[in-house]
C-alpha positions as CSV (number, residue, x, y, z in Angstrom):
1,M,37.2,-282.8,-46.5
2,L,35.2,-280.4,-48.7
3,R,35.2,-280.8,-52.5
4,V,33.9,-278.0,-54.7
5,L,32.5,-278.7,-58.2
6,F,31.7,-275.9,-60.6
7,A,29.2,-276.1,-63.4
8,R,28.3,-273.5,-66.0
9,H,24.7,-272.7,-66.7
10,G,23.0,-274.4,-69.7
11,E,22.6,-272.6,-73.0
12,S,20.8,-269.3,-72.5
13,E,18.6,-267.2,-74.9
14,W,21.4,-264.6,-74.9
15,Q,23.8,-267.1,-76.3
16,V,21.4,-267.8,-79.2
17,V,19.9,-264.5,-80.0
18,G,22.3,-262.1,-78.4
19,E,21.8,-259.0,-76.4
20,E,18.2,-258.6,-77.3
21,A,17.4,-261.5,-75.0
22,G,18.6,-259.4,-72.1
23,S,21.5,-259.9,-69.7
24,D,19.4,-262.1,-67.4
25,S,18.0,-264.3,-70.1
26,P,16.3,-267.7,-69.4
27,L,17.6,-271.0,-70.6
28,T,16.7,-272.3,-74.0
29,Q,15.0,-275.7,-74.4
30,R,18.5,-277.1,-75.1
31,G,19.8,-275.4,-71.9
32,R,17.0,-277.0,-69.9
33,R,17.9,-280.4,-71.3
34,Q,21.6,-279.8,-70.5
35,A,20.7,-278.8,-66.9
36,D,18.6,-281.9,-66.5
37,H,21.4,-284.1,-67.9
38,L,23.8,-282.5,-65.4
39,G,21.5,-283.4,-62.5
40,R,21.1,-287.0,-63.7
41,W,24.8,-287.4,-64.2
42,L,25.6,-285.9,-60.7
43,A,23.0,-288.2,-59.1
44,E,24.6,-291.2,-60.7
45,H,28.3,-290.4,-60.2
46,M,28.8,-287.9,-57.3
47,A,27.7,-287.4,-53.7
48,I,26.5,-283.8,-53.6
49,D,25.6,-282.2,-50.3
50,Y,25.0,-278.5,-51.2
51,I,24.1,-276.5,-54.3
52,Y,24.9,-272.8,-54.6
53,A,24.0,-270.7,-57.6
54,S,24.2,-267.2,-58.9
55,P,20.9,-265.3,-58.6
56,L,20.8,-264.8,-62.4
57,Q,17.9,-266.7,-63.9
58,R,19.9,-269.0,-66.2
59,A,22.2,-270.0,-63.4
60,F,19.4,-270.5,-60.9
61,D,17.3,-272.5,-63.4
62,T,20.3,-274.7,-64.2
63,A,20.9,-275.4,-60.5
64,R,17.2,-276.0,-59.8
65,A,16.9,-278.5,-62.7
66,A,20.0,-280.4,-61.5
67,A,18.9,-280.2,-57.8
68,K,15.7,-282.0,-58.4
69,H,17.6,-285.1,-59.2
70,L,19.6,-284.7,-56.0
71,N,16.7,-283.8,-53.7
72,L,18.6,-280.7,-52.6
73,P,17.6,-277.0,-52.2
74,V,19.5,-274.4,-54.2
75,K,21.1,-271.7,-52.2
76,L,21.6,-268.4,-54.0
77,H,24.7,-266.4,-53.4
78,E,25.1,-262.9,-54.8
79,G,28.9,-263.2,-55.0
80,L,28.6,-265.9,-57.6
81,Q,26.9,-263.5,-60.0
82,E,28.9,-263.1,-63.2
83,S,30.8,-260.0,-64.1
84,W,29.1,-257.1,-65.9
85,F,31.8,-257.0,-68.5
86,L,33.4,-259.6,-70.8
87,V,36.1,-261.2,-68.7
88,A,38.5,-262.5,-71.3
89,P,39.7,-259.1,-72.6
90,K,40.3,-258.0,-69.1
91,L,42.4,-261.0,-68.0
92,P,46.0,-260.3,-67.2
93,A,48.5,-261.6,-69.9
94,H,50.8,-264.3,-68.7
95,T,53.8,-265.8,-70.4
96,R,54.1,-268.9,-68.3
97,P,51.2,-271.0,-66.9
98,S,52.6,-270.7,-63.4
99,D,52.4,-266.9,-63.6
100,V,48.7,-267.3,-62.8
101,F,49.6,-268.5,-59.3
102,D,52.7,-266.6,-58.5
103,G,52.1,-263.3,-60.3
104,G,55.3,-264.0,-62.4
105,E,57.5,-261.2,-63.3
106,N,56.3,-261.4,-66.9
107,S,52.6,-261.0,-66.2
108,T,50.8,-257.7,-66.9
109,P,48.7,-256.3,-64.2
110,A,45.0,-257.2,-64.1
111,S,42.5,-254.4,-65.0
112,E,40.7,-252.8,-62.1
113,D,37.4,-254.4,-63.3
114,Y,38.9,-257.8,-63.4
115,A,40.6,-257.4,-60.0
116,S,37.3,-256.3,-58.4
117,F,35.4,-259.2,-60.0
118,R,38.1,-261.7,-58.8
119,S,37.8,-260.3,-55.3
120,Q,34.0,-260.7,-55.5
121,V,34.3,-264.4,-56.5
122,A,37.0,-265.1,-53.9
123,R,34.8,-263.6,-51.1
124,A,31.9,-265.7,-52.2
125,L,34.0,-268.9,-52.3
126,R,35.5,-268.1,-48.9
127,D,32.0,-267.5,-47.5
128,I,30.8,-270.9,-48.9
129,L,33.9,-272.7,-47.6
130,D,33.5,-271.2,-44.2
131,R,29.9,-272.6,-44.0
132,H,30.9,-276.2,-44.7
133,D,33.7,-278.4,-43.4
134,T,32.8,-281.5,-45.4
135,G,30.7,-282.4,-48.4
């Protein structure tokens, strides 16, 4: 059986100084410590076989810092790249938690941007899952 874990990148310059850091900003010193801590924790508590990351610098640097504790290479996957827009305002509104799964009659349709981004991520995950049966 394959188990998939997701981790967000460590703190980035963009999160601290804003847009002037650029959309592909590096990790802060704190972000590098967070990534290192993630790797140490995973090495102590989980059996990890593969590491995939977005090609964005902050995601790749986070994965690489964690991977050094696991003695694993980091595989980049373009489909894991974050959206070019803020996702939260584009999410469909739901009135019941289960609407997320069944599209419930009370949910509003997703924006075109969000639907496209969701498809991108779904394709990336399907590609990764198709490559591995276990791990």
